[in-house]
VOZATI-12729 format. One line per 5 residues: number of its first residue (from 0); their letters; for each residue z, y, x of N, C-alpha, C. Coordinates in steps of 0.2 Angstrom, whole numbers. Each point is the difference from the previous one (the first is absolute). Layout:
! VOZATI-12729
NUM> a> Z Y X Z Y X Z Y X ~ ... $
END
This chain:
! VOZATI-12729
0> myvli> 81 -113 82 -5 2 5 -6 2 -4 ~ -3 -5 -4 -6 1 -4 0 6 -4 ~ 6 2 -3 1 5 -4 -1 7 4 ~ 3 0 6 0 6 4 -8 1 2 ~ -3 -5 2 -7 0 2 -4 3 -6 $
5> gigig> 1 -3 -6 -3 3 -6 1 7 -2 ~ 6 2 1 2 7 -1 -3 4 5 ~ -1 -2 6 -3 4 5 -7 1 -1 ~ -4 -5 -2 -7 0 -2 -1 5 -6 ~ 5 -1 -5 -1 4 -6 1 7 2 $
10> agmhg> 5 2 4 1 7 2 -5 3 4 ~ -3 -4 4 -6 2 4 -6 1 -5 ~ -1 -4 -4 -6 1 -5 2 6 -4 ~ 6 1 -2 2 6 -5 -1 6 4 ~ 1 0 6 0 7 4 -7 1 3 $
15> yvpeg> -4 -5 2 -6 1 4 -7 -1 -4 ~ 0 -4 -5 -6 -2 -4 -2 6 -4 ~ -6 2 0 -2 6 -4 1 -1 -8 ~ 1 5 -4 2 -1 -7 -4 -4 -4 ~ -7 1 1 -4 -3 -5 -3 -6 3 $
20> ffeqs> 2 -3 6 -3 -6 3 0 -6 -4 ~ 6 -2 -2 1 -6 -4 -2 1 -7 ~ 0 6 -3 -2 2 -7 -8 -1 0 ~ -3 2 5 -7 -1 0 -3 -7 1 ~ 4 -3 5 -2 -7 2 1 -6 -5 $
25> lstln> 6 1 -3 3 -6 -4 1 2 -7 ~ -4 5 -2 1 3 -7 -3 -5 -5 ~ 2 0 -7 -3 -4 -5 -7 2 -1 ~ -3 6 2 -7 1 0 -4 -4 4 ~ 2 -2 5 -3 -5 5 1 -7 -2 $
30> wygvp> -5 -3 -1 0 -7 -2 3 -5 5 ~ -1 3 6 2 -4 6 7 1 3 ~ 4 4 -4 6 2 2 5 -6 1 ~ 1 -4 -5 4 -6 0 -2 -5 5 ~ -6 -2 0 -2 -5 6 1 3 7 $
35> lavil> -1 7 1 1 3 6 7 -1 2 ~ 5 2 -5 7 -1 2 2 -7 2 ~ -3 -5 -4 2 -7 2 -3 -1 7 ~ -6 2 2 -3 -2 6 4 4 6 ~ 2 6 -2 4 4 5 7 -3 1 $
40> svpmy> 2 -4 -5 7 -3 1 0 -6 4 ~ -5 -3 1 0 -7 4 2 1 7 ~ -1 5 4 2 0 7 8 1 0 ~ 2 3 -5 8 2 0 4 -6 -1 ~ 6 0 2 5 -5 -1 6 3 -1 $
45> anaag> 3 -1 -6 6 3 -2 3 -4 -6 ~ 6 0 -1 3 -2 -6 0 5 -5 ~ 2 -2 -6 -1 4 -6 5 7 1 ~ 6 -1 2 4 5 1 -2 5 6 ~ -4 -2 5 -2 4 5 -6 4 -2 $
50> ivpvi> -4 -2 -5 -6 3 -2 1 5 -6 ~ 6 0 -3 2 5 -5 -1 7 2 ~ 2 2 5 0 7 2 -8 2 1 ~ -4 -4 2 -7 1 1 -3 1 -7 ~ 2 -4 -5 -3 0 -7 3 7 -3 $
55> qvfva> 6 2 1 2 6 -2 -4 6 2 ~ -2 0 6 -4 5 3 -7 0 -4 ~ -3 -6 0 -6 -1 -4 0 3 -6 ~ 5 -2 -4 0 3 -7 1 7 0 ~ 5 3 4 1 7 1 -7 4 2 $
60> kgvpl> -4 -3 4 -6 3 2 -6 -1 -5 ~ 1 -3 -6 -5 0 -5 -3 -7 -1 ~ 2 -5 4 -3 -7 -1 2 -3 -7 ~ -4 -2 -4 2 -3 -6 5 -6 1 ~ 4 -1 -5 5 -5 1 -2 -7 1 $
65> gtaia> -6 -2 -4 -2 -7 1 -3 -1 7 ~ -3 5 3 -3 0 6 5 -1 5 ~ 6 4 0 5 -1 4 4 -6 0 ~ 0 -3 -6 4 -7 -1 -5 -5 3 ~ -7 1 -1 -4 -5 3 1 0 8 $
70> fmmgv> 0 6 2 1 0 8 7 -3 2 ~ 5 1 -4 7 -3 1 -1 -8 0 ~ -3 -2 -5 -1 -7 -1 -4 -3 6 ~ -5 3 2 -4 -2 5 3 0 7 ~ 5 5 1 4 0 6 4 -6 0 $
75> vglsl> 4 -2 -5 4 -5 -1 -3 -7 0 ~ -5 0 -4 -3 -7 -1 -6 -2 5 ~ -4 5 2 -5 -1 5 1 3 6 ~ 1 -3 6 0 3 6 -2 -5 5 ~ -3 3 6 -2 -4 5 5 -5 3 $
80> peatm> 6 3 2 5 -4 2 2 -6 -5 ~ -1 1 -6 2 -5 -5 -6 -6 1 ~ -6 2 1 -6 -4 1 2 -5 6 ~ 2 3 5 1 -4 6 6 -5 -1 ~ 5 2 -4 5 -4 -1 -2 -6 -5 $
85> lkkvm> -4 2 -4 -3 -5 -5 -5 -5 4 ~ -3 2 5 -4 -4 4 3 -7 2 ~ 7 1 1 3 -6 3 0 -6 -6 ~ 0 2 -6 0 -5 -5 -6 -1 -5 ~ -5 5 1 -6 0 -4 -6 1 4 $
90> twrli> -6 -2 -2 -6 1 3 -3 7 -1 ~ -4 3 4 -3 7 -1 -3 0 -7 ~ -4 -5 -2 -3 0 -6 5 1 -6 ~ 5 -3 0 6 0 -5 3 7 0 ~ 1 3 6 3 6 1 -5 6 -3 $
95> avffg> -6 -1 1 -5 5 -2 0 -1 -8 ~ 0 -6 -3 1 0 -7 6 3 -3 ~ 5 -1 4 7 3 -2 -1 8 0 ~ -2 2 5 -1 8 1 -5 2 -5 ~ -5 -3 -1 -5 2 -5 3 0 -7 $
100> vvalf> 3 -5 -2 3 0 -7 6 5 -1 ~ 4 0 5 6 5 0 -3 7 0 ~ -5 2 4 -3 7 0 -4 1 -6 ~ -3 -5 -3 -4 2 -7 5 2 -5 ~ 6 -4 -1 5 1 -5 4 7 1 $
105> iillg> 1 1 7 3 7 1 -4 5 -2 ~ -7 0 2 -5 5 -2 0 1 -8 ~ 0 -6 -3 0 0 -8 6 4 -3 ~ 6 -2 3 6 3 -2 0 7 1 ~ -3 2 6 0 7 2 -4 4 -5 $
110> ylfnl> -6 -2 -2 -4 3 -5 4 0 -7 ~ 3 -6 -2 4 0 -6 5 5 0 ~ 4 1 5 5 5 0 -2 7 0 ~ -6 1 3 -3 7 0 -2 1 -7 ~ -3 -5 -4 -2 1 -6 6 2 -5 $
115> il> 5 -4 1 6 1 -5 4 6 2 ~ 2 1 6 4 5 2 -3 7 1 $
END
């Protein structure tokens, strides 16, 4: 089910998003591209297989690979439904520390991949 939803979102983005939108917003020329990708990934909730078609469209539209990977890691590792599930076993402060540390390292890895690839 998640794969079909991801394919549907990817197809919609491929057909309806203007050509230069992602390239301008999430390019390596903008220092805020990787953090923006991570912030935009938090409201989404999908597994790694379901987000792959979306990442494929990002890369096809010109988003750098490190930024796309950071978005993928953010979708899988940082999501609001995950925070609500963690609330049953953790305090809000510990959840905030968890999200902060994970987001920091996802952003650093996104910059590293953009530098290398």
